[in-house]
C-alpha positions in Angstrom: 0.0 0.0 0.0 2.9 2.4 0.7 5.8 2.3 -1.7 9.2 4.1 -1.6 11.4 5.7 -4.2 14.6 6.3 -2.3 17.9 7.8 -3.6 19.6 8.2 -0.2 20.7 11.7 -1.1 20.3 14.3 1.7 17.5 16.1 -0.2 14.0 15.4 1.1 12.2 15.2 -2.3 14.8 12.7 -3.6 13.4 10.3 -1.0 9.7 9.7 -1.4 7.0 7.4 0.0 3.6 7.3 -1.7 0.2 5.7 -1.2 0.2 3.1 -4.0 -3.1 1.4 -3.4 -6.2 2.1 -1.2 -5.9 0.8 2.4 -8.6 -1.5 3.8 -8.8 0.5 7.0 -7.1 3.4 8.8 -5.5 0.9 11.1 -3.9 -0.9 8.1 -2.8 2.5 6.8 -1.2 3.4 10.2 0.7 0.0 10.3 2.1 0.5 6.8 3.2 4.1 7.5 4.7 3.2 10.8 6.8 0.5 9.1 7.8 3.0 6.5 8.9 5.4 9.2 11.0 2.7 10.9 12.6 1.7 7.6 13.4 5.4 6.7 14.9 6.1 10.1 17.6 3.6 9.6 18.7 5.4 6.4 19.2 8.8 8.1 18.0 11.0 5.2 15.2 13.5 5.0 12.1 12.2 3.1 8.5 13.1 2.4 5.3 11.1 2.2 2.8 11.9 -0.6 -0.8 10.9 0.3 -3.0 10.5 -2.8 -6.4 11.9 -2.1 -8.1 9.6 -4.6 -6.1 6.6 -3.3 -7.3 7.2 0.3 -10.9 7.7 -0.7 -13.3 7.8 2.2 -10.4 7.4 4.7 -8.9 10.7 3.7 -10.6 12.8 6.4 -8.9 10.7 9.1 -5.4 10.8 7.5 -4.0 13.9 9.0 -4.8 12.9 12.6 -3.4 9.4 12.0 -0.2 10.7 10.6 0.2 13.3 13.3 0.2 10.5 15.8 3.1 8.9 13.9 5.1 12.2 13.9 4.3 13.3 10.3 2.9 16.7 9.7 1.5 18.3 6.5 4.1 20.3 4.5 2.2 21.3 1.3 -0.3 20.3 -1.3 0.9 18.9 -4.6 -1.0 18.4 -7.9 -0.1 15.7 -10.4 -0.3 17.2 -13.9 0.5 16.0 -17.5 0.6 17.5 -21.0 1.3 16.5 -24.5 1.6 19.6 -26.6 2.2 22.9 -24.8 0.2 26.1 -25.4 2.1 28.8 -27.4 4.3 31.0 -25.2 2.8 34.3 -24.1 6.2 36.1 -24.0 9.3 36.3 -26.1 12.4 34.3 -25.0 14.2 36.4 -22.4 17.6 37.8 -23.2 20.6 37.1 -21.0 22.8 34.1 -20.1 21.4 30.6 -20.6 23.1 27.5 -19.1 22.4 23.9 -19.8 23.4 20.5 -18.4 26.7 21.0 -20.3 27.8 23.5 -17.6 29.5 21.6 -14.8 28.2 24.0 -12.2 24.6 23.9 -13.0 23.6 21.4 -10.3 24.7 23.6 -7.5 23.1 26.7 -9.1 19.8 24.7 -9.4 19.9 23.7 -5.7 20.5 27.2 -4.5 17.7 28.6 -6.7 15.3 26.1 -5.3 16.4 26.9 -1.7 15.8 30.6 -2.4 12.4 30.0 -4.1 11.0 27.6 -1.5 12.8 29.2 1.5 14.2 25.9 2.8 17.6 24.2 3.1 17.9 21.3 0.7 21.5 20.1 1.1 24.9 21.3 2.1 26.9 22.5 -0.9 28.7 19.6 -2.5 26.8 16.9 -0.7 24.7 15.6 -3.5 25.5 13.7 -6.7 23.6 16.2 -8.9 26.3 18.8 -8.1 29.0 16.6 -9.8 29.9 17.8 -13.3 29.2 14.5 -14.9 25.8 13.8 -13.2 23.9 15.8 -15.8 23.8 13.9 -19.1 21.3 14.1 -22.0 18.8 12.7 -22.5 18.1 11.2 -19.1 19.1 14.3 -17.0 18.8 17.7 -18.6 18.4 21.2 -17.2 18.1 24.9 -18.3 19.0 27.9 -16.2 18.3 31.4 -17.3 20.2 34.5 -15.9 18.7 37.6 -17.7 20.6 40.0 -15.4 23.7 37.9 -15.0 22.4 36.2 -11.8 20.6 32.9 -11.9 16.9 33.8 -12.1 15.0 30.6 -12.9 15.6 26.9 -13.7 13.9 23.7 -14.7 15.1 20.1 -15.2 13.7 17.2 -17.2 14.4 13.5 -16.2 13.8 10.6 -18.5 11.5 8.1 -16.7 10.6 5.1 -18.8 11.1 7.2 -21.9 8.7 9.9 -20.7 9.6 13.4 -19.6 9.3 14.3 -15.9 9.8 18.0 -15.0 11.4 18.8 -11.7 13.5 21.5 -9.9 11.4 24.4 -11.4 12.2 27.5 -9.3 12.5 31.2 -9.7 14.4 33.7 -7.5 11.7 35.5 -5.4 12.7 39.0 -6.8 12.6 37.7 -10.4 9.2 36.1 -10.3 6.2 36.9 -12.6 8.5 37.7 -15.5 8.0 34.5 -17.4 11.4 33.1 -16.7 10.2 29.7 -15.4 8.0 29.3 -18.4 11.0 30.0 -20.7 13.3 27.7 -18.8 10.8 24.9 -18.9 10.1 25.3 -22.6 13.8 25.3 -23.4 14.7 22.1 -21.6 11.5 20.4 -22.8 12.2 21.2 -26.4 15.8 20.0 -26.1 14.8 16.8 -24.3 12.3 16.0 -27.1 15.0 16.6 -29.7 17.2 14.3 -27.6 14.8 11.4 -28.1 12.4 11.4 -25.0 8.8 10.8 -25.6 6.3 13.6 -26.1 4.2 13.1 -22.9 5.2 15.4 -19.9 4.5 14.9 -16.2 5.1 17.0 -13.1 3.9 17.6 -9.6 2.9 21.2 -9.0 2.9 23.3 -5.9 -0.1 25.6 -5.3 1.9 28.5 -6.6 3.0 26.7 -9.7 -0.3 25.1 -10.7 -1.8 28.1 -12.5 1.5 28.6 -14.4 1.4 25.0 -15.7 -2.3 25.2 -16.5 -1.6 28.2 -18.7 1.1 26.2 -20.4 -1.4 23.4 -21.3 -1.0 21.0 -18.4 -4.1 19.2 -17.0 -4.7 17.8 -13.5 -4.4 14.0 -13.0 -4.2 13.7 -9.2 -4.1 15.6 -5.9 -1.7 14.9 -3.0 -0.8 16.2 0.4 2.8 15.9 1.3 3.8 15.1 4.9 7.3 15.2 6.5 8.7 14.2 9.9 7.9 16.8 12.5 11.5 17.1 13.6 12.5 17.9 10.0 10.4 21.0 10.0 11.6 21.9 13.5 15.2 21.9 12.2 14.2 24.9 10.0 14.1 23.0 6.6 
């Protein structure tokens, strides 16, 4: 009922548990999640638990209380979305500096942008594989970063998952938001990943702030989630 996708990297959204099938009861759900918590505790890495609203069905109203008793607290809502063809862009491509996965420093820049955008600490500099110069490699791991004023403003990445395109690490520096930079970064990396041979279909998980941006780009909703994290993880200021 609960499945894990675990990298072991010290970045919470690289270690994910998710409700994969409906539980028979809230007691079964609690037992499964408790076992997941024990398994994750041995691995000493931050992680998050995505509860699918449709998967939980009629048990959803009791989920938060159950998870609170297990030390998990809600962090944010997420919306699963998908698209085939994107709507035409509303703005011209921004001028400035554009970096791709060919730049050996792009991993660190992407992490720092995401930390600024989401106001959280993701990882200590140099502690994750994605900061290594050879980690980014087309077509399976591609990224675009736009710096219109010489400073990193927005970024987006595409990962090849079973031949499909999964969008991640979309972030914009707070003082650079609402200028179309995230839209431009996404379109660039999506176009290049398509040219590199990945399939047309695109998937992502949107925050509440990102959802309207993606809807304007042509994405449609496929599922709703609430993401939970360990209480002590939030208490540490992440």
